[in-house]
C-alpha positions as CSV (number, residue, x, y, z in Angstrom):
1,M,2.1,-10.4,-2.6
2,K,-0.4,-9.2,0.1
3,L,1.1,-5.7,-0.1
4,Q,0.5,-5.5,-3.8
5,V,-3.1,-6.5,-3.4
6,L,-3.6,-3.9,-0.6
7,R,-2.1,-1.3,-2.9
8,C,-4.5,-2.2,-5.7
9,D,-7.5,-2.1,-3.3
10,I,-6.4,1.3,-2.0
11,Q,-5.9,2.7,-5.5
12,A,-9.3,1.5,-6.6
13,G,-10.8,3.4,-3.6
14,V,-8.8,6.5,-4.4
15,D,-9.9,6.3,-8.1
16,S,-13.6,6.0,-7.1
17,L,-13.3,9.0,-4.9
18,D,-11.6,11.0,-7.7
19,N,-14.5,10.1,-9.9
20,G,-17.0,11.5,-7.4
21,Q,-18.3,8.1,-6.3
22,G,-17.6,8.6,-2.6
23,K,-20.0,9.5,0.2
24,P,-19.4,11.0,3.6
25,L,-19.0,8.7,6.6
26,D,-21.6,8.9,9.3
27,M,-19.5,8.3,12.4
28,E,-22.5,8.1,14.7
29,V,-24.0,5.2,12.7
30,I,-20.6,3.4,12.7
31,K,-20.2,3.9,16.5
32,T,-23.8,2.7,17.1
33,R,-23.2,-0.5,15.1
34,G,-19.9,-1.1,16.9
35,R,-21.5,-0.7,20.3
36,K,-24.3,-3.1,19.3
37,I,-21.8,-5.7,18.2
38,M,-19.8,-5.3,21.4
39,A,-22.9,-5.6,23.6
40,Q,-23.9,-8.8,21.9
41,K,-20.4,-10.2,22.4
42,D,-20.6,-9.3,26.1
43,K,-23.8,-11.3,26.4
44,S,-22.3,-14.4,25.0
């Protein structure tokens, strides 16, 4: 059941990209957010 849900979610994402609804990932922003989260976890 979980596999079918995952497949549906992936297909929805692929369909949105095919329709031109995607946007490029900004890896620097993603890395910065991840580093902030990790830094806060280290302080706890």
